[in-house]
C-alpha positions, 0 to 999 in steps of 0.5 A: 908746302903741301903739308898744312902742318909744315905751313903752320910751323913756318907761320909760328916760327916766323911769328916768334921771330917777329917776321911775316910769313906767306904760305902756299899749298902748291907751286902755282899758289906760291908763284902767285903769292910771290907776285902779289907780295912784292917784297919777299926776302926769303923763300922755302920751297918744297920740291914735291908739290901738287899741280906745279912742282917746286922745281917748276915754281923755282923756275918761274920765281927765278924769272921774277927775281934772280936774287931772293934766297931760296931753300928747297925742302924735301922729305924724299931722296931726290938727289937729281931734283936737289941738284936741279934746284941748286943749278937754278939758284937754290942756296940751301936744302932742308931735309924733312923732318927737321928740327925747329932750331935748324929752321930758325938758324937758316932764317937768321942766316938769310935775314941778316 
């Protein structure tokens, strides 16, 4: 996510759940960190980000791993982009602003 407060929230929530979190501020950084990390079990990806959009990042991530669960996030009404992300294998959509409880529920659903 390009919003630092959202990245910090994810770090705090995952830490509270005893999980490790890798964050990125744009799609290019997300793809690079995904390649470096090697074993990522769940991706939350903002659709609208600078440099490389979330849609393009998802396209690149799917070339690397077609099976890792992906939740796309958006604070905008972008049904066409959400539909495109789903057609590329995104399983969930998280609309901003969201409650921490919803985030925790999504994480629990996918890490089981």
